[in-house]
OpenMM code with the backbone's topology and positions (N, CA, C; nanometers):
from openmm import Vec3, app, unit

residues = "UNK UNK UNK UNK UNK UNK UNK UNK UNK UNK UNK UNK UNK UNK UNK UNK UNK UNK UNK UNK UNK UNK UNK UNK UNK UNK UNK UNK UNK UNK UNK UNK UNK UNK UNK UNK UNK UNK UNK UNK UNK UNK UNK UNK UNK UNK UNK UNK UNK UNK UNK UNK UNK UNK UNK UNK UNK UNK UNK UNK UNK UNK UNK UNK UNK UNK UNK UNK UNK UNK UNK UNK UNK UNK UNK UNK UNK UNK UNK UNK UNK UNK UNK UNK UNK UNK UNK UNK UNK UNK UNK UNK UNK UNK UNK UNK UNK UNK UNK UNK UNK UNK UNK UNK UNK UNK UNK UNK UNK UNK UNK".split()
positions = [
    Vec3(0.0815, -0.1211, 0.0000),
    Vec3(0.0000, 0.0000, 0.0000),
    Vec3(0.0851, 0.1265, 0.0000),
    Vec3(0.2167, 0.1120, 0.0227),
    Vec3(0.3027, 0.2319, 0.0231),
    Vec3(0.3113, 0.2931, -0.1168),
    Vec3(0.2954, 0.2078, -0.2219),
    Vec3(0.2932, 0.2585, -0.3590),
    Vec3(0.1735, 0.3474, -0.3825),
    Vec3(0.0601, 0.3059, -0.3276),
    Vec3(-0.0632, 0.3852, -0.3409),
    Vec3(-0.0462, 0.5185, -0.2685),
    Vec3(0.0096, 0.5150, -0.1474),
    Vec3(0.0312, 0.6393, -0.0720),
    Vec3(0.1232, 0.7344, -0.1467),
    Vec3(0.2269, 0.6796, -0.2103),
    Vec3(0.3199, 0.7628, -0.2878),
    Vec3(0.2470, 0.8265, -0.4064),
    Vec3(0.1595, 0.7470, -0.4689),
    Vec3(0.0814, 0.8008, -0.5822),
    Vec3(-0.0129, 0.9115, -0.5349),
    Vec3(-0.0780, 0.8887, -0.4220),
    Vec3(-0.1656, 0.9919, -0.3657),
    Vec3(-0.0866, 1.1174, -0.3333),
    Vec3(0.0334, 1.0965, -0.2763),
    Vec3(0.1191, 1.2101, -0.2414),
    Vec3(0.1584, 1.2899, -0.3648),
    Vec3(0.1942, 1.2180, -0.4720),
    Vec3(0.2322, 1.2844, -0.5975),
    Vec3(0.1130, 1.3600, -0.6559),
    Vec3(-0.0035, 1.2964, -0.6513),
    Vec3(-0.1254, 1.3613, -0.7024),
    Vec3(-0.1581, 1.4849, -0.6198),
    Vec3(-0.1433, 1.4731, -0.4878),
    Vec3(-0.1701, 1.5875, -0.3998),
    Vec3(-0.0747, 1.7032, -0.4312),
    Vec3(0.0508, 1.6705, -0.4586),
    Vec3(0.1490, 1.7744, -0.4952),
    Vec3(0.1084, 1.8459, -0.6241),
    Vec3(0.0647, 1.7652, -0.7210),
    Vec3(0.0204, 1.8238, -0.8488),
    Vec3(-0.1001, 1.9147, -0.8276),
    Vec3(-0.1948, 1.8691, -0.7480),
    Vec3(-0.3140, 1.9515, -0.7206),
    Vec3(-0.2713, 2.0813, -0.6516),
    Vec3(-0.1758, 2.0707, -0.5611),
    Vec3(-0.1246, 2.1903, -0.4939),
    Vec3(-0.0644, 2.2888, -0.5926),
    Vec3(0.0144, 2.2363, -0.6873),
    Vec3(0.0777, 2.3220, -0.7890),
    Vec3(-0.0281, 2.3871, -0.8785),
    Vec3(-0.1293, 2.3096, -0.9166),
    Vec3(-0.2379, 2.3646, -1.0001),
    Vec3(-0.3115, 2.4737, -0.9228),
    Vec3(-0.3328, 2.4517, -0.7933),
    Vec3(-0.4009, 2.5512, -0.7088),
    Vec3(-0.3252, 2.6829, -0.7057),
    Vec3(-0.1922, 2.6735, -0.6932),
    Vec3(-0.1089, 2.7943, -0.6902),
    Vec3(-0.1221, 2.8705, -0.8221),
    Vec3(-0.1153, 2.7976, -0.9336),
    Vec3(-0.1306, 2.8600, -1.0660),
    Vec3(-0.2688, 2.9243, -1.0793),
    Vec3(-0.3701, 2.8536, -1.0325),
    Vec3(-0.5073, 2.9041, -1.0405),
    Vec3(-0.5223, 3.0328, -0.9591),
    Vec3(-0.4576, 3.0368, -0.8432),
    Vec3(-0.4610, 3.1566, -0.7581),
    Vec3(-0.3945, 3.2739, -0.8306),
    Vec3(-0.2822, 3.2465, -0.8968),
    Vec3(-0.2125, 3.3486, -0.9754),
    Vec3(-0.3042, 3.4010, -1.0860),
    Vec3(-0.3735, 3.3089, -1.1528),
    Vec3(-0.4681, 3.3476, -1.2587),
    Vec3(-0.5797, 3.4341, -1.2028),
    Vec3(-0.6337, 3.3956, -1.0868),
    Vec3(-0.7421, 3.4730, -1.0250),
    Vec3(-0.6985, 3.6163, -0.9976),
    Vec3(-0.5749, 3.6319, -0.9477),
    Vec3(-0.5229, 3.7663, -0.9188),
    Vec3(-0.5056, 3.8475, -1.0465),
    Vec3(-0.4530, 3.7835, -1.1518),
    Vec3(-0.4340, 3.8524, -1.2803),
    Vec3(-0.5691, 3.8929, -1.3392),
    Vec3(-0.6673, 3.8030, -1.3287),
    Vec3(-0.8017, 3.8312, -1.3800),
    Vec3(-0.8617, 3.9504, -1.3060),
    Vec3(-0.8455, 3.9531, -1.1743),
    Vec3(-0.9002, 4.0636, -1.0936),
    Vec3(-0.8357, 4.1962, -1.1331),
    Vec3(-0.7041, 4.1939, -1.1565),
    Vec3(-0.6337, 4.3157, -1.1960),
    Vec3(-0.6818, 4.3645, -1.3327),
    Vec3(-0.6940, 4.2715, -1.4273),
    Vec3(-0.7414, 4.3053, -1.5612),
    Vec3(-0.8833, 4.3605, -1.5552),
    Vec3(-0.9658, 4.2993, -1.4723),
    Vec3(-1.1039, 4.3447, -1.4577),
    Vec3(-1.1091, 4.4876, -1.4052),
    Vec3(-1.0212, 4.5188, -1.3111),
    Vec3(-1.0146, 4.6549, -1.2574),
    Vec3(-0.9784, 4.7557, -1.3652),
    Vec3(-0.8841, 4.7169, -1.4506),
    Vec3(-0.8433, 4.8058, -1.5599),
    Vec3(-0.9582, 4.8268, -1.6578),
    Vec3(-1.0300, 4.7203, -1.6881),
    Vec3(-1.1431, 4.7310, -1.7813),
    Vec3(-1.2522, 4.8194, -1.7211),
    Vec3(-1.2757, 4.8085, -1.5907),
    Vec3(-1.3749, 4.8944, -1.5250),
    Vec3(-1.3332, 5.0410, -1.5333),
    Vec3(-1.2027, 5.0678, -1.5188),
    Vec3(-1.1527, 5.2054, -1.5331),
    Vec3(-1.1804, 5.2584, -1.6739),
    Vec3(-1.1544, 5.1746, -1.7734),
    Vec3(-1.1776, 5.2144, -1.9134),
    Vec3(-1.3263, 5.2424, -1.9347),
    Vec3(-1.4118, 5.1554, -1.8815),
    Vec3(-1.5573, 5.1754, -1.8952),
    Vec3(-1.5991, 5.3080, -1.8324),
    Vec3(-1.5441, 5.3389, -1.7146),
    Vec3(-1.5760, 5.4668, -1.6497),
    Vec3(-1.5363, 5.5836, -1.7394),
    Vec3(-1.4201, 5.5721, -1.8022),
    Vec3(-1.3733, 5.6804, -1.8889),
    Vec3(-1.4641, 5.6969, -2.0111),
    Vec3(-1.5084, 5.5836, -2.0671),
    Vec3(-1.6012, 5.5918, -2.1808),
    Vec3(-1.7301, 5.6626, -2.1392),
    Vec3(-1.7785, 5.6310, -2.0189),
    Vec3(-1.9030, 5.6939, -1.9712),
    Vec3(-1.8841, 5.8445, -1.9546),
    Vec3(-1.7692, 5.8839, -1.8982),
    Vec3(-1.7388, 6.0265, -1.8816),
    Vec3(-1.7319, 6.0936, -2.0193),
    Vec3(-1.6646, 6.0272, -2.1123),
    Vec3(-1.6528, 6.0787, -2.2482),
    Vec3(-1.7903, 6.0958, -2.3121),
    Vec3(-1.8768, 5.9958, -2.2945),
    Vec3(-2.0123, 6.0057, -2.3501),
    Vec3(-2.0880, 6.1243, -2.2900),
    Vec3(-2.0752, 6.1418, -2.1575),
    Vec3(-2.1422, 6.2544, -2.0915),
    Vec3(-2.0914, 6.3870, -2.1474),
    Vec3(-1.9592, 6.3954, -2.1661),
    Vec3(-1.9010, 6.5183, -2.2212),
    Vec3(-1.9532, 6.5432, -2.3621),
    Vec3(-1.9576, 6.4370, -2.4426),
    Vec3(-2.0059, 6.4511, -2.5805),
    Vec3(-2.1523, 6.4956, -2.5821),
    Vec3(-2.2309, 6.4381, -2.4916),
    Vec3(-2.3736, 6.4713, -2.4868),
    Vec3(-2.3978, 6.6152, -2.4419),
    Vec3(-2.3073, 6.6666, -2.3585),
    Vec3(-2.3281, 6.8025, -2.3071),
    Vec3(-2.2617, 6.9093, -2.3953),
    Vec3(-2.1888, 6.8654, -2.4982),
    Vec3(-2.1256, 6.9615, -2.5885),
    Vec3(-2.2216, 6.9964, -2.7015),
    Vec3(-2.2598, 7.1231, -2.7113),
    Vec3(-2.3473, 7.1605, -2.8233),
    Vec3(-2.2739, 7.1379, -2.9563),
    Vec3(-2.3409, 7.0782, -3.0509),
    Vec3(-2.2800, 7.0442, -3.1796),
    Vec3(-2.2145, 7.1658, -3.2444),
    Vec3(-2.2832, 7.2798, -3.2434),
    Vec3(-2.2301, 7.3975, -3.3130),
    Vec3(-2.0989, 7.4465, -3.2522),
    Vec3(-2.0836, 7.4340, -3.1192),
    Vec3(-1.9605, 7.4845, -3.0571),
    Vec3(-1.8422, 7.3895, -3.0799),
    Vec3(-1.8717, 7.2658, -3.1214),
    Vec3(-1.7628, 7.1705, -3.1426),
    Vec3(-1.6999, 7.1873, -3.2805),
    Vec3(-1.7648, 7.2646, -3.3659),
    Vec3(-1.7135, 7.2831, -3.5008),
    Vec3(-1.7433, 7.1637, -3.5912),
    Vec3(-1.8262, 7.0721, -3.5438),
    Vec3(-1.8623, 6.9546, -3.6243),
    Vec3(-2.0083, 6.9660, -3.6658),
    Vec3(-2.0377, 6.9085, -3.7826),
    Vec3(-2.1792, 6.9042, -3.8170),
    Vec3(-2.2432, 6.7893, -3.7387),
    Vec3(-2.3759, 6.7877, -3.7337),
    Vec3(-2.4447, 6.6903, -3.6481),
    Vec3(-2.4196, 6.5462, -3.6927),
    Vec3(-2.3981, 6.5252, -3.8227),
    Vec3(-2.3699, 6.3900, -3.8723),
    Vec3(-2.2355, 6.3396, -3.8194),
    Vec3(-2.1337, 6.4257, -3.8258),
    Vec3(-2.0008, 6.3886, -3.7759),
    Vec3(-2.0048, 6.3633, -3.6259),
    Vec3(-2.0782, 6.4500, -3.5561),
    Vec3(-2.0902, 6.4360, -3.4104),
    Vec3(-2.1582, 6.3033, -3.3766),
    Vec3(-2.2626, 6.2701, -3.4522),
    Vec3(-2.3342, 6.1444, -3.4261),
    Vec3(-2.2444, 6.0240, -3.4566),
    Vec3(-2.1667, 6.0331, -3.5633),
    Vec3(-2.0746, 5.9247, -3.5990),
    Vec3(-1.9722, 5.9038, -3.4866),
    Vec3(-1.9243, 6.0132, -3.4313),
    Vec3(-1.8287, 6.0065, -3.3211),
    Vec3(-1.8928, 5.9416, -3.1982),
    Vec3(-2.0148, 5.9840, -3.1664),
    Vec3(-2.0866, 5.9269, -3.0517),
    Vec3(-2.1114, 5.7770, -3.0716),
    Vec3(-2.1467, 5.7393, -3.1949),
    Vec3(-2.1718, 5.5976, -3.2245),
    Vec3(-2.0448, 5.5147, -3.2075),
    Vec3(-1.9331, 5.5707, -3.2517),
    Vec3(-1.8046, 5.5009, -3.2387),
    Vec3(-1.7688, 5.4817, -3.0919),
    Vec3(-1.7846, 5.5875, -3.0132),
    Vec3(-1.7555, 5.5791, -2.8696),
    Vec3(-1.8448, 5.4741, -2.8047),
    Vec3(-1.9720, 5.4735, -2.8422),
    Vec3(-2.0653, 5.3771, -2.7848),
    Vec3(-2.0283, 5.2338, -2.8236),
    Vec3(-1.9886, 5.2145, -2.9488),
    Vec3(-1.9491, 5.0806, -2.9948),
    Vec3(-1.8259, 5.0318, -2.9175),
    Vec3(-1.7291, 5.1219, -2.8971),
    Vec3(-1.6089, 5.0864, -2.8210),
    Vec3(-1.6450, 5.0502, -2.6770),
    Vec3(-1.7363, 5.1286, -2.6191),
    Vec3(-1.7784, 5.1027, -2.4806),
    Vec3(-1.8497, 4.9679, -2.4722),
    Vec3(-1.9369, 4.9397, -2.5676),
    Vec3(-2.0103, 4.8127, -2.5661),
    Vec3(-1.9158, 4.6936, -2.5808),
    Vec3(-1.8145, 4.7092, -2.6660),
    Vec3(-1.7149, 4.6028, -2.6831),
    Vec3(-1.6423, 4.5775, -2.5512),
    Vec3(-1.6110, 4.6852, -2.4807),
    Vec3(-1.5428, 4.6751, -2.3512),
    Vec3(-1.6334, 4.6060, -2.2492),
    Vec3(-1.7644, 4.6326, -2.2562),
    Vec3(-1.8596, 4.5679, -2.1654),
    Vec3(-1.8652, 4.4172, -2.1899),
    Vec3(-1.8536, 4.3771, -2.3164),
    Vec3(-1.8503, 4.2344, -2.3508),
    Vec3(-1.7258, 4.1710, -2.2884),
    Vec3(-1.6115, 4.2371, -2.3024),
    Vec3(-1.4877, 4.1869, -2.2423),
    Vec3(-1.5029, 4.1744, -2.0910),
    Vec3(-1.5678, 4.2744, -2.0328),
    Vec3(-1.5887, 4.2759, -1.8883),
    Vec3(-1.6691, 4.1538, -1.8448),
    Vec3(-1.7757, 4.1229, -1.9162),
    Vec3(-1.8577, 4.0090, -1.8757),
    Vec3(-1.7865, 3.8764, -1.9022),
    Vec3(-1.7048, 3.8712, -2.0088),
    Vec3(-1.6263, 3.7495, -2.0343),
    Vec3(-1.5245, 3.7274, -1.9232),
    Vec3(-1.4640, 3.8354, -1.8771),
    Vec3(-1.3642, 3.8239, -1.7709),
    Vec3(-1.4313, 3.7890, -1.6385),
    Vec3(-1.5516, 3.8397, -1.6156),
    Vec3(-1.6262, 3.7992, -1.4958),
    Vec3(-1.6521, 3.6491, -1.4982),
    Vec3(-1.6813, 3.5962, -1.6169),
    Vec3(-1.7044, 3.4520, -1.6297),
    Vec3(-1.5751, 3.3757, -1.6005),
    Vec3(-1.4628, 3.4246, -1.6531),
    Vec3(-1.3327, 3.3632, -1.6234),
    Vec3(-1.3065, 3.3620, -1.4731),
    Vec3(-1.3395, 3.4708, -1.4085),
    Vec3(-1.3198, 3.4829, -1.2642),
    Vec3(-1.4051, 3.3805, -1.1903),
    Vec3(-1.5308, 3.3679, -1.2293),
    Vec3(-1.6206, 3.2684, -1.1681),
    Vec3(-1.5676, 3.1273, -1.1897),
    Vec3(-1.5191, 3.1007, -1.3115),
    Vec3(-1.4633, 2.9683, -1.3433),
    Vec3(-1.3431, 2.9377, -1.2545),
    Vec3(-1.2566, 3.0366, -1.2360),
    Vec3(-1.1367, 3.0168, -1.1540),
    Vec3(-1.1753, 2.9898, -1.0084),
    Vec3(-1.2792, 3.0578, -0.9615),
    Vec3(-1.3273, 3.0363, -0.8239),
    Vec3(-1.3845, 2.8956, -0.8096),
    Vec3(-1.4617, 2.8536, -0.9095),
    Vec3(-1.5164, 2.7168, -0.9092),
    Vec3(-1.4039, 2.6142, -0.9083),
    Vec3(-1.3045, 2.6375, -0.9938),
    Vec3(-1.1907, 2.5460, -1.0042),
    Vec3(-1.1213, 2.5352, -0.8691),
    Vec3(-1.1083, 2.6477, -0.8016),
    Vec3(-1.0470, 2.6520, -0.6700),
    Vec3(-1.1191, 2.5576, -0.5738),
    Vec3(-1.2514, 2.5654, -0.5730),
    Vec3(-1.3315, 2.4798, -0.4848),
    Vec3(-1.3129, 2.3326, -0.5193),
    Vec3(-1.3154, 2.3009, -0.6481),
    Vec3(-1.2971, 2.1623, -0.6923),
    Vec3(-1.1596, 2.1095, -0.6506),
    Vec3(-1.0568, 2.1921, -0.6691),
    Vec3(-0.9208, 2.1506, -0.6345),
    Vec3(-0.9079, 2.1250, -0.4845),
    Vec3(-0.9691, 2.2129, -0.4033),
    Vec3(-0.9643, 2.1938, -0.2578),
    Vec3(-1.0348, 2.0645, -0.2184),
    Vec3(-1.1480, 2.0369, -0.2826),
    Vec3(-1.2224, 1.9135, -0.2557),
    Vec3(-1.1391, 1.7915, -0.2925),
    Vec3(-1.0780, 1.7964, -0.4122),
    Vec3(-0.9919, 1.6870, -0.4580),
    Vec3(-0.8769, 1.6648, -0.3597),
    Vec3(-0.8143, 1.7741, -0.3224),
    Vec3(-0.6986, 1.7679, -0.2333),
    Vec3(-0.7380, 1.7027, -0.1007),
    Vec3(-0.8496, 1.7493, -0.0444),
    Vec3(-0.8978, 1.6928, 0.0829),
    Vec3(-0.9255, 1.5439, 0.0694),
    Vec3(-0.9884, 1.5053, -0.0400),
    Vec3(-1.0217, 1.3639, -0.0632),
    Vec3(-0.8940, 1.2806, -0.0688),
    Vec3(-0.7911, 1.3322, -0.1376),
    Vec3(-0.6651, 1.2593, -0.1490),
    Vec3(-0.5955, 1.2465, -0.0140),
    Vec3(-0.5901, 1.3550, 0.0587),
    Vec3(-0.5207, 1.3563, 0.1875),
    Vec3(-0.5901, 1.2613, 0.2857),
    Vec3(-0.7230, 1.2623, 0.2829),
    Vec3(-0.7990, 1.1749, 0.3733),
    Vec3(-0.7811, 1.0289, 0.3363),
    Vec3(-0.7696, 1.0026, 0.2061),
    Vec3(-0.7564, 0.8656, 0.1580),
    Vec3(-0.6150, 0.8114, 0.1823),
    Vec3(-0.5163, 0.9000, 0.1690),
    Vec3(-0.3757, 0.8549, 0.1727),
    Vec3(-0.3325, 0.7992, 0.3082),
] * unit.nanometer
topology = app.Topology()
chain = topology.addChain("A")
for resn in residues:
    res = topology.addResidue(resn, chain)
    for name in ("N", "CA", "C"):
        topology.addAtom(name, app.Element.getBySymbol(name[0]), res)
């Protein structure tokens, strides 16, 4: 049975290493998410500024101004998609964390 214990020990070590990597990923995801939230805030501020700028004082005709607003909105929406994808990655990493802890506990108890 010492062979089985050694195998459990090796598996537990691997799970530990995967957990560490997963934790690193979670931290990177959180940092990236913070940056994306900052960008989204800036887009919102930009939109507010554009909305409060009278077209005539900007030196642009209303068509150009609308095209600019549409572009800003499209960029913001794309960023929102990234934000929700990264939130999903974050949830996945948290789930993985729970699974790894469960696996680890099962191995340690069995070994």
